Each structure stands twice: as C-alpha cells, then as structure tokens.
N, CA, C and O atoms as a GROMACS GRO file, in nm:
protein
  312
    1MET      N    1  -7.070   0.935  -0.039
    1MET     CA    2  -7.144   0.816   0.029
    1MET      C    3  -7.284   0.786  -0.078
    1MET      O    4  -7.366   0.863  -0.128
    2HIS      N    5  -7.266   0.614  -0.086
    2HIS     CA    6  -7.318   0.557  -0.174
    2HIS      C    7  -7.483   0.515  -0.121
    2HIS      O    8  -7.522   0.476  -0.011
    3GLN      N    9  -7.563   0.544  -0.260
    3GLN     CA   10  -7.642   0.461  -0.230
    3GLN      C   11  -7.643   0.326  -0.274
    3GLN      O   12  -7.575   0.281  -0.366
    4ILE      N   13  -7.710   0.273  -0.215
    4ILE     CA   14  -7.720   0.080  -0.316
    4ILE      C   15  -7.813   0.071  -0.282
    4ILE      O   16  -7.854   0.083  -0.166
    5LYS      N   17  -7.913   0.029  -0.458
    5LYS     CA   18  -8.002  -0.003  -0.475
    5LYS      C   19  -7.969  -0.134  -0.493
    5LYS      O   20  -7.866  -0.196  -0.523
    6TYR      N   21  -8.146  -0.176  -0.452
    6TYR     CA   22  -8.200  -0.310  -0.464
    6TYR      C   23  -8.286  -0.333  -0.530
    6TYR      O   24  -8.333  -0.228  -0.574
    7ALA      N   25  -8.345  -0.429  -0.567
    7ALA     CA   26  -8.402  -0.439  -0.708
    7ALA      C   27  -8.525  -0.569  -0.626
    7ALA      O   28  -8.498  -0.646  -0.534
    8MET      N   29  -8.626  -0.557  -0.680
    8MET     CA   30  -8.699  -0.596  -0.629
    8MET      C   31  -8.678  -0.729  -0.711
    8MET      O   32  -8.672  -0.709  -0.832
    9ALA      N   33  -8.662  -0.917  -0.655
    9ALA     CA   34  -8.724  -0.991  -0.764
    9ALA      C   35  -8.874  -0.935  -0.842
    9ALA      O   36  -8.950  -0.839  -0.831
   10ASN      N   37  -8.866  -1.046  -0.916
   10ASN     CA   38  -8.936  -1.016  -1.088
   10ASN      C   39  -8.998  -1.172  -1.070
   10ASN      O   40  -9.003  -1.249  -1.166
   11PHE      N   41  -9.057  -1.219  -0.902
   11PHE     CA   42  -9.142  -1.386  -0.957
   11PHE      C   43  -9.143  -1.345  -0.780
   11PHE      O   44  -9.101  -1.250  -0.714
   12GLN      N   45  -9.212  -1.469  -0.750
   12GLN     CA   46  -9.264  -1.530  -0.656
   12GLN      C   47  -9.203  -1.678  -0.588
   12GLN      O   48  -9.124  -1.738  -0.662
   13LEU      N   49  -9.224  -1.722  -0.496
   13LEU     CA   50  -9.129  -1.848  -0.491
   13LEU      C   51  -9.275  -1.869  -0.346
   13LEU      O   52  -9.304  -1.764  -0.290
   14THR      N   53  -9.345  -1.987  -0.304
   14THR     CA   54  -9.370  -2.065  -0.232
   14THR      C   55  -9.250  -2.181  -0.175
   14THR      O   56  -9.141  -2.189  -0.231
   15SER      N   57  -9.286  -2.262  -0.065
   15SER     CA   58  -9.169  -2.334  -0.005
   15SER      C   59  -9.166  -2.448  -0.102
   15SER      O   60  -9.069  -2.524  -0.098
   16GLU      N   61  -9.262  -2.467  -0.188
   16GLU     CA   62  -9.309  -2.561  -0.268
   16GLU      C   63  -9.225  -2.572  -0.380
   16GLU      O   64  -9.146  -2.665  -0.394
   17THR      N   65  -9.248  -2.427  -0.506
   17THR     CA   66  -9.154  -2.356  -0.572
   17THR      C   67  -8.991  -2.409  -0.597
   17THR      O   68  -8.922  -2.467  -0.681
   18ALA      N   69  -8.979  -2.326  -0.421
   18ALA     CA   70  -8.842  -2.292  -0.368
   18ALA      C   71  -8.803  -2.394  -0.367
   18ALA      O   72  -8.696  -2.397  -0.428
   19PHE      N   73  -8.832  -2.492  -0.328
   19PHE     CA   74  -8.706  -2.697  -0.271
   19PHE      C   75  -8.695  -2.672  -0.481
   19PHE      O   76  -8.602  -2.635  -0.552
   20LYS      N   77  -8.829  -2.710  -0.510
   20LYS     CA   78  -8.802  -2.757  -0.671
   20LYS      C   79  -8.741  -2.589  -0.778
   20LYS      O   80  -8.754  -2.567  -0.899
   21VAL      N   81  -8.700  -2.533  -0.708
   21VAL     CA   82  -8.593  -2.389  -0.809
   21VAL      C   83  -8.491  -2.498  -0.708
   21VAL      O   84  -8.504  -2.615  -0.742
   22LYS      N   85  -8.437  -2.486  -0.643
   22LYS     CA   86  -8.296  -2.493  -0.574
   22LYS      C   87  -8.269  -2.702  -0.584
   22LYS      O   88  -8.163  -2.763  -0.569
   23THR      N   89  -8.404  -2.759  -0.612
   23THR     CA   90  -8.301  -2.895  -0.626
   23THR      C   91  -8.268  -2.863  -0.785
   23THR      O   92  -8.158  -2.909  -0.817
   24LYS      N   93  -8.350  -2.781  -0.910
   24LYS     CA   94  -8.288  -2.771  -1.013
   24LYS      C   95  -8.159  -2.735  -1.054
   24LYS      O   96  -8.080  -2.795  -1.126
   25PHE      N   97  -8.146  -2.566  -0.966
   25PHE     CA   98  -8.021  -2.511  -0.934
   25PHE      C   99  -7.903  -2.596  -0.949
   25PHE      O  100  -7.808  -2.590  -1.026
   26LEU      N  101  -7.947  -2.705  -0.821
   26LEU     CA  102  -7.818  -2.840  -0.747
   26LEU      C  103  -7.798  -2.885  -0.807
   26LEU      O  104  -7.680  -2.910  -0.785
   27ARG      N  105  -7.855  -2.988  -0.999
   27ARG     CA  106  -7.887  -2.973  -1.038
   27ARG      C  107  -7.711  -2.972  -1.196
   27ARG      O  108  -7.646  -3.054  -1.261
   28LYS      N  109  -7.721  -2.829  -1.177
   28LYS     CA  110  -7.669  -2.775  -1.294
   28LYS      C  111  -7.493  -2.704  -1.185
   28LYS      O  112  -7.377  -2.690  -1.223
   29TYR      N  113  -7.536  -2.687  -1.099
   29TYR     CA  114  -7.435  -2.623  -1.033
   29TYR      C  115  -7.426  -2.718  -0.915
   29TYR      O  116  -7.460  -2.684  -0.802
   30ARG      N  117  -7.368  -2.864  -0.952
   30ARG     CA  118  -7.339  -2.901  -0.812
   30ARG      C  119  -7.279  -2.918  -0.691
   30ARG      O  120  -7.304  -2.997  -0.600
   31ASP      N  121  -7.171  -2.806  -0.708
   31ASP     CA  122  -7.093  -2.779  -0.685
   31ASP      C  123  -7.138  -2.733  -0.504
   31ASP      O  124  -7.070  -2.749  -0.403
   32LEU      N  125  -7.326  -2.651  -0.524
   32LEU     CA  126  -7.396  -2.579  -0.468
   32LEU      C  127  -7.438  -2.666  -0.340
   32LEU      O  128  -7.476  -2.600  -0.242
   33ALA      N  129  -7.434  -2.820  -0.327
   33ALA     CA  130  -7.456  -2.859  -0.265
   33ALA      C  131  -7.378  -2.879  -0.058
   33ALA      O  132  -7.392  -2.944   0.045
   34SER      N  133  -7.322  -2.798  -0.103
   34SER     CA  134  -7.238  -2.747   0.042
   34SER      C  135  -7.245  -2.645   0.089
   34SER      O  136  -7.170  -2.586   0.167
   35GLU      N  137  -7.335  -2.618   0.043
   35GLU     CA  138  -7.375  -2.429   0.060
   35GLU      C  139  -7.556  -2.408   0.085
   35GLU      O  140  -7.660  -2.411   0.020
   36PRO      N  141  -7.512  -2.388   0.211
   36PRO     CA  142  -7.669  -2.323   0.218
   36PRO      C  143  -7.780  -2.250   0.206
   36PRO      O  144  -7.792  -2.154   0.282
   37LEU      N  145  -7.906  -2.285   0.089
   37LEU     CA  146  -7.940  -2.194   0.044
   37LEU      C  147  -8.092  -2.200   0.087
   37LEU      O  148  -8.176  -2.228   0.002
   38ASP      N  149  -8.131  -2.174   0.228
   38ASP     CA  150  -8.157  -2.186   0.337
   38ASP      C  151  -8.283  -2.040   0.198
   38ASP      O  152  -8.224  -1.955   0.131
   39PHE      N  153  -8.451  -2.057   0.194
   39PHE     CA  154  -8.518  -1.948   0.101
   39PHE      C  155  -8.650  -1.923   0.280
   39PHE      O  156  -8.649  -2.010   0.367
   40THR      N  157  -8.706  -1.843   0.288
   40THR     CA  158  -8.793  -1.817   0.330
   40THR      C  159  -8.862  -1.679   0.265
   40THR      O  160  -8.819  -1.566   0.243
   41PRO      N  161  -9.003  -1.752   0.244
   41PRO     CA  162  -9.081  -1.646   0.169
   41PRO      C  163  -9.088  -1.542   0.219
   41PRO      O  164  -9.088  -1.497   0.334
   42GLY      N  165  -9.100  -1.475   0.037
   42GLY     CA  166  -9.085  -1.314   0.078
   42GLY      C  167  -8.921  -1.275   0.132
   42GLY      O  168  -8.892  -1.159   0.163
   43LYS      N  169  -8.849  -1.358   0.138
   43LYS     CA  170  -8.701  -1.286   0.094
   43LYS      C  171  -8.677  -1.351  -0.070
   43LYS      O  172  -8.575  -1.417  -0.085
   44GLU      N  173  -8.778  -1.330  -0.200
   44GLU     CA  174  -8.667  -1.389  -0.335
   44GLU      C  175  -8.502  -1.314  -0.281
   44GLU      O  176  -8.393  -1.355  -0.242
   45ASP      N  177  -8.572  -1.177  -0.309
   45ASP     CA  178  -8.392  -1.098  -0.313
   45ASP      C  179  -8.332  -1.135  -0.241
   45ASP      O  180  -8.216  -1.140  -0.281
   46GLN      N  181  -8.348  -1.180  -0.116
   46GLN     CA  182  -8.183  -1.231  -0.026
   46GLN      C  183  -8.100  -1.377  -0.178
   46GLN      O  184  -7.991  -1.379  -0.236
   47LEU      N  185  -8.263  -1.501  -0.188
   47LEU     CA  186  -8.245  -1.619  -0.221
   47LEU      C  187  -8.168  -1.540  -0.365
   47LEU      O  188  -8.070  -1.598  -0.410
   48VAL      N  189  -8.208  -1.429  -0.424
   48VAL     CA  190  -8.070  -1.408  -0.586
   48VAL      C  191  -7.973  -1.331  -0.577
   48VAL      O  192  -7.910  -1.281  -0.670
   49GLU      N  193  -7.949  -1.312  -0.412
   49GLU     CA  194  -7.798  -1.218  -0.422
   49GLU      C  195  -7.733  -1.322  -0.375
   49GLU      O  196  -7.611  -1.334  -0.388
   50ASP      N  197  -7.827  -1.430  -0.300
   50ASP     CA  198  -7.688  -1.570  -0.278
   50ASP      C  199  -7.676  -1.651  -0.408
   50ASP      O  200  -7.603  -1.749  -0.415
   51LEU      N  201  -7.756  -1.605  -0.516
   51LEU     CA  202  -7.677  -1.718  -0.616
   51LEU      C  203  -7.627  -1.657  -0.666
   51LEU      O  204  -7.523  -1.714  -0.699
   52MET      N  205  -7.629  -1.502  -0.724
   52MET     CA  206  -7.561  -1.427  -0.798
   52MET      C  207  -7.435  -1.453  -0.727
   52MET      O  208  -7.353  -1.385  -0.788
   53ARG      N  209  -7.378  -1.512  -0.634
   53ARG     CA  210  -7.255  -1.485  -0.531
   53ARG      C  211  -7.201  -1.615  -0.584
   53ARG      O  212  -7.114  -1.627  -0.670
   54LEU      N  213  -7.275  -1.725  -0.510
   54LEU     CA  214  -7.229  -1.894  -0.535
   54LEU      C  215  -7.260  -1.911  -0.701
   54LEU      O  216  -7.309  -2.018  -0.735
   55VAL      N  217  -7.240  -1.827  -0.790
   55VAL     CA  218  -7.180  -1.925  -0.941
   55VAL      C  219  -7.207  -1.775  -0.998
   55VAL      O  220  -7.266  -1.742  -1.101
   56LYS      N  221  -7.151  -1.701  -0.907
   56LYS     CA  222  -7.052  -1.609  -0.987
   56LYS      C  223  -7.103  -1.561  -1.119
   56LYS      O  224  -7.021  -1.566  -1.210
   57ARG      N  225  -7.253  -1.505  -1.153
   57ARG     CA  226  -7.403  -1.455  -1.215
   57ARG      C  227  -7.436  -1.316  -1.189
   57ARG      O  228  -7.426  -1.251  -1.085
   58ASP      N  229  -7.461  -1.294  -1.265
   58ASP     CA  230  -7.561  -1.118  -1.268
   58ASP      C  231  -7.695  -1.187  -1.209
   58ASP      O  232  -7.707  -1.300  -1.161
   59ARG      N  233  -7.789  -1.089  -1.227
   59ARG     CA  234  -7.883  -1.075  -1.158
   59ARG      C  235  -8.022  -1.097  -1.253
   59ARG      O  236  -8.137  -1.107  -1.209
   60THR      N  237  -7.969  -1.104  -1.440
   60THR     CA  238  -8.065  -1.096  -1.476
   60THR      C  239  -8.062  -1.302  -1.506
   60THR      O  240  -8.158  -1.379  -1.510
   61TYR      N  241  -7.942  -1.325  -1.518
   61TYR     CA  242  -7.909  -1.463  -1.508
   61TYR      C  243  -7.969  -1.499  -1.409
   61TYR      O  244  -8.064  -1.576  -1.427
   62ILE      N  245  -7.943  -1.467  -1.301
   62ILE     CA  246  -8.065  -1.544  -1.253
   62ILE      C  247  -8.223  -1.557  -1.215
   62ILE      O  248  -8.294  -1.653  -1.182
   63GLU      N  249  -8.244  -1.428  -1.234
   63GLU     CA  250  -8.400  -1.416  -1.284
   63GLU      C  251  -8.397  -1.494  -1.370
   63GLU      O  252  -8.421  -1.606  -1.324
   64PHE      N  253  -8.381  -1.495  -1.474
   64PHE     CA  254  -8.436  -1.583  -1.573
   64PHE      C  255  -8.455  -1.730  -1.569
   64PHE      O  256  -8.555  -1.782  -1.618
   65THR      N  257  -8.368  -1.794  -1.515
   65THR     CA  258  -8.279  -1.923  -1.465
   65THR      C  259  -8.368  -1.945  -1.335
   65THR      O  260  -8.363  -2.060  -1.290
   66ILE      N  261  -8.445  -1.856  -1.271
   66ILE     CA  262  -8.565  -1.909  -1.134
   66ILE      C  263  -8.682  -1.916  -1.224
   66ILE      O  264  -8.760  -2.011  -1.214
   67GLN      N  265  -8.704  -1.816  -1.318
   67GLN     CA  266  -8.834  -1.782  -1.374
   67GLN      C  267  -8.807  -1.962  -1.462
   67GLN      O  268  -8.891  -2.043  -1.423
   68LYS      N  269  -8.713  -2.013  -1.558
   68LYS     CA  270  -8.732  -2.067  -1.608
   68LYS      C  271  -8.778  -2.237  -1.532
   68LYS      O  272  -8.817  -2.335  -1.594
   69ALA      N  273  -8.764  -2.230  -1.433
   69ALA     CA  274  -8.734  -2.336  -1.337
   69ALA      C  275  -8.883  -2.347  -1.275
   69ALA      O  276  -8.948  -2.449  -1.250
   70LEU      N  277  -8.919  -2.205  -1.256
   70LEU     CA  278  -9.092  -2.239  -1.224
   70LEU      C  279  -9.184  -2.248  -1.385
   70LEU      O  280  -9.289  -2.310  -1.404
   71ALA      N  281  -9.096  -2.156  -1.497
   71ALA     CA  282  -9.230  -2.222  -1.556
   71ALA      C  283  -9.285  -2.362  -1.619
   71ALA      O  284  -9.390  -2.375  -1.683
   72ASP      N  285  -9.176  -2.481  -1.582
   72ASP     CA  286  -9.163  -2.592  -1.537
   72ASP      C  287  -9.151  -2.669  -1.494
   72ASP      O  288  -9.087  -2.768  -1.531
   73THR      N  289  -9.239  -2.643  -1.348
   73THR     CA  290  -9.174  -2.789  -1.212
   73THR      C  291  -9.140  -2.869  -1.141
   73THR      O  292  -9.085  -2.881  -1.032
   74LYS      N  293  -9.187  -2.938  -1.237
   74LYS     CA  294  -9.320  -3.138  -1.320
   74LYS      C  295  -9.175  -3.132  -1.314
   74LYS      O  296  -9.106  -3.172  -1.220
   75GLY      N  297  -9.115  -3.057  -1.467
   75GLY     CA  298  -8.992  -3.153  -1.479
   75GLY      C  299  -8.804  -3.101  -1.446
   75GLY      O  300  -8.754  -2.994  -1.411
   76ASN      N  301  -8.757  -3.212  -1.474
   76ASN     CA  302  -8.615  -3.193  -1.456
   76ASN      C  303  -8.478  -3.110  -1.542
   76ASN      O  304  -8.357  -3.130  -1.550
   77ARG      N  305  -8.564  -3.021  -1.593
   77ARG     CA  306  -8.463  -2.969  -1.683
   77ARG      C  307  -8.425  -2.803  -1.609
   77ARG      O  308  -8.508  -2.743  -1.541
   78LEU      N  309  -8.326  -2.764  -1.631
   78LEU     CA  310  -8.345  -2.612  -1.547
   78LEU      C  311  -8.279  -2.477  -1.764
   78LEU      O  312  -8.276  -2.354  -1.761
   0.00000   0.00000   0.00000
C-alpha cells in the first residue's frame, strides 16, 4: 500500500487575494476561463492541486507563481 504525502501550501489566501491570484492566472492561462477555480479559505492545497492539473506544472512552479502574484496584488503582471 502506498502512502500519499501531501505538502502544505507555503502561502495563505483570503477571499480577496484569491480573487486577485485567480485573475492573474486567467490572464496568463486564458483557457482556464472555462474551468471552475473555486477557492475556500484554508483550502490552499486544493487550489494548488487544481492548478497543477489544469496547467500541467509542478507544485514548485504553481506556488512560486502564486507567491509572485501575491507580492504585487495591485499590479497586473504575474
């Protein structure tokens, strides 16, 4: 039997910052517009897993990209 290890996300989002991160991801990955990217505070790991699957990138990339988006929430760049 294999154990699945889940890493904890190394960031926290509020509803407001989650919306801004989602907006920035949608600008970079326009095909995500048709995907449900729902976020519930405290479920950062689920968001990372969903984004990993949708953009076909690893956890390190997704978390780096989210942290980059959080570093400048007022800007448009990701």
